[in-house]
LUMZARO-18446 format. One line per field, with one value per residue (C-alpha): x, y, z; residue number from 1; residue in three letters. Coordinates in steps of 0.5 Angstrom, whole numbers, plus 500, padded with zeros to 3 digits. Layout:
<votors>
xx	(X  ...);
yy	(Y  ...);
zz	(Z  ...);
resi	(NUM  ...);
resn	(ALA  ...);
</votors>
This chain:
<votors>
xx	(471  468  465  466  461  462  469  472  478  482  486  491  487  482  474  475  481  478  471  472  475  469  464  467  467  460  458  460  458  463  466  471  475  479  485  487  495  498  496  498  502  502  508  507  505  513  513  508  512  518  515  512  519  523  518  518  526  528  522  522  520  516  512  511  504  506  499  493  495  501  496  491  496  499  492  491  497  497  490  490  497  499  494  498  505  503  501  508  510  508  504  505  500  502  495  488  486  491  489  482  484  489  483  478  483  483  490  491  495  499  502  498  503  501  504  501  508  515  518  512  515  522  519  516  521  527  523  522  530  530  537  538  530  529  523  519  516  512  512  512  518  517  518  524  529  528  525  530  536  533  532  539  542  537  541  535  535  531  528  524  519  518  510  509  511  507  506  503  496  493  490  482  477  477  484  482  476  481  486  480  478  485  486  480  483  477  480  481  486  489  491  497  497  504  511  509  502  506  511  505  501  506  507  500  499  505  500  494  498  504  504  507  503  506  501  502  500  493  491  493  497  497  501  499  506  513  516  511  512  520  518  513  518  524  519  519  512  511  505  502  503  498  499  496  498  491  486  482  489  490  483  483  489  486  480  485  488  482);
yy	(495  502  504  511  515  522  521  524  520  521  517  518  515  517  516  510  507  508  505  500  505  509  504  501  508  510  503  505  512  516  521  518  524  521  525  524  525  521  519  513  514  507  506  504  497  496  494  489  486  486  482  477  476  476  470  466  466  465  461  464  459  465  471  476  481  487  490  491  496  492  487  492  496  489  487  494  494  487  483  477  476  476  470  464  466  466  458  457  460  460  467  470  475  480  481  479  485  483  475  478  482  476  471  476  476  468  467  462  464  459  463  468  472  471  478  483  487  486  483  478  476  475  471  466  465  464  458  455  454  460  459  459  460  466  471  476  482  487  493  501  505  509  502  502  496  493  487  486  486  482  476  477  476  469  467  468  471  477  481  487  490  498  498  505  511  516  523  528  530  537  540  538  542  537  539  546  542  537  543  547  541  540  547  546  539  536  531  524  521  520  514  514  508  508  512  516  518  521  525  527  529  534  537  539  541  546  548  549  553  556  554  548  544  539  533  529  534  536  528  521  519  512  508  502  499  499  503  508  509  510  516  519  518  522  528  527  525  519  514  508  503  497  490  487  492  493  498  494  493  500  502  497  501  507  505  503  509  514);
zz	(543  543  537  533  535  533  532  526  522  516  511  506  500  495  496  491  494  501  500  505  510  509  510  516  520  518  520  527  527  525  520  515  511  504  503  495  496  491  484  480  473  470  465  457  455  454  462  461  455  459  465  460  457  463  465  460  458  466  468  475  481  484  482  488  487  493  492  489  485  481  479  476  472  470  467  464  460  457  460  455  456  463  466  461  463  470  470  470  476  484  485  492  494  499  503  502  497  493  493  491  485  482  483  479  474  474  477  482  488  491  497  501  507  514  514  509  508  505  512  511  504  507  513  509  503  508  511  504  502  497  495  488  486  482  483  479  483  479  483  484  482  489  493  497  496  502  500  494  498  503  498  494  501  502  495  491  483  484  478  479  473  475  473  475  479  484  484  489  487  486  492  492  496  501  504  506  510  513  514  518  522  524  527  531  534  531  527  532  528  521  518  513  508  505  505  499  502  508  503  499  505  508  501  500  507  505  500  504  509  511  518  520  525  529  527  533  538  535  533  533  527  525  521  517  517  519  512  513  521  519  514  519  525  521  520  528  528  533  531  532  528  526  528  521  515  513  513  518  522  522  524  529  532  532  536  541  542  542);
resi	(1  2  3  4  5  6  7  8  9  10  11  12  13  14  15  16  17  18  19  20  21  22  23  24  25  26  27  28  29  30  31  32  33  34  35  36  37  38  39  40  41  42  43  44  45  46  47  48  49  50  51  52  53  54  55  56  57  58  59  60  61  62  63  64  65  66  67  68  69  70  71  72  73  74  75  76  77  78  79  80  81  82  83  84  85  86  87  88  89  90  91  92  93  94  95  96  97  98  99  100  101  102  103  104  105  106  107  108  109  110  111  112  113  114  115  116  117  118  119  120  121  122  123  124  125  126  127  128  129  130  131  132  133  134  135  136  137  138  139  140  141  142  143  144  145  146  147  148  149  150  151  152  153  154  155  156  157  158  159  160  161  162  163  164  165  166  167  168  169  170  171  172  173  174  175  176  177  178  179  180  181  182  183  184  185  186  187  188  189  190  191  192  193  194  195  196  197  198  199  200  201  202  203  204  205  206  207  208  209  210  211  212  213  214  215  216  217  218  219  220  221  222  223  224  225  226  227  228  229  230  231  232  233  234  235  236  237  238  239  240  241  242  243  244  245  246  247  248  249  250  251  252  253  254  255  256  257  258);
resn	(MET  PRO  GLY  LEU  LYS  ASP  LYS  VAL  LEU  ALA  ILE  THR  ARG  SER  GLU  ARG  ASP  ALA  LYS  GLU  PHE  LEU  GLN  LEU  VAL  ARG  GLU  GLN  GLY  GLY  ARG  ALA  ILE  ALA  LEU  PRO  ALA  ILE  GLU  ILE  VAL  PRO  LYS  GLY  PRO  GLU  VAL  ALA  GLU  GLN  PHE  ILE  ASP  LYS  LEU  ARG  LYS  LYS  LYS  HIS  TYR  TYR  CYS  ALA  PHE  MET  SER  GLN  GLN  ALA  VAL  ASN  ILE  LEU  PHE  ASP  LEU  ALA  ARG  ASP  LYS  ILE  ALA  PRO  VAL  LEU  LYS  SER  THR  THR  VAL  ILE  ALA  VAL  GLY  PRO  LYS  THR  LYS  GLN  SER  LEU  GLU  GLU  HIS  GLY  ILE  LYS  VAL  GLY  LEU  VAL  LEU  GLU  LYS  PHE  SER  SER  PHE  GLY  LEU  ILE  ASP  LEU  LEU  SER  ARG  ILE  GLU  PRO  ALA  GLY  LYS  LYS  ILE  ILE  ILE  PRO  ARG  SER  GLY  ALA  ALA  ASN  ASN  PHE  ALA  THR  ASP  ALA  LEU  ILE  ARG  LEU  GLY  MET  ASP  VAL  ASP  GLU  ILE  LEU  LEU  TYR  THR  VAL  ARG  THR  ARG  ALA  VAL  GLU  PRO  ILE  TRP  LYS  GLU  PHE  TYR  ASP  LEU  LEU  LEU  GLN  LYS  ARG  VAL  ASP  ALA  ILE  ILE  PHE  THR  SER  ALA  SER  ASN  VAL  ASN  SER  PHE  PHE  GLU  ILE  MET  ASP  ARG  VAL  SER  LYS  ASP  GLU  LEU  GLN  LEU  ASP  SER  ILE  THR  LYS  VAL  VAL  SER  ILE  GLY  PRO  PHE  THR  SER  LYS  VAL  LEU  ARG  ASP  ARG  GLY  ILE  GLU  CYS  PHE  GLU  ALA  GLU  GLU  HIS  THR  VAL  ARG  GLY  ALA  LEU  GLN  ILE  ALA  LYS  GLN  VAL  LEU);
</votors>
């Protein structure tokens, strides 16, 4: 697989959240641009108390963490109270980063998905007699209902705790630099990491320029997973979807199409 020498790749994440991507691209001789599109807005401590209370009362068989963000926010809201209640359930991690975050907080992870997405969660649970079992999912308020609806159809008792919402960030200077490079067709690929990031990306682009650009005609567009791909295609943008729904997986497909 060729490297990324002299290639310019952007990702819809802040520099803090894009550290792995920035390092991987730079190691292969490319330039990486982190585009902060969304910001996380945690809810108050009461949602953590709600999570603890539900888990204690209903004694869920599973607790599924869909993202690293959900882990960190839950522990930020009620750090010393979370670990004891999670001992009573089988903890599921969607992806290696989520697993790592849980383990850093001292949580034993019972199951890690082979496919790092909602589809992977449904696939896993459908194979281990889910009917009648209870599951609790702490997650983003911006996420869709696909997983919840599918689990209910499998006969599961599903509780969701909405820990945070997302909103579009203010325009930072890097966006103007990115836009100028985009107009010059010097951005080789852009990786979208969530459906929310797609919507916020275009909201910010509308602020940066009045011109409407057909993104897939001036750069390669890469999606981290199926829900992100759907939002892009709903906007009339063709994209390449990562087989492994991680930053590494998205970067791998980007290298293949460049």
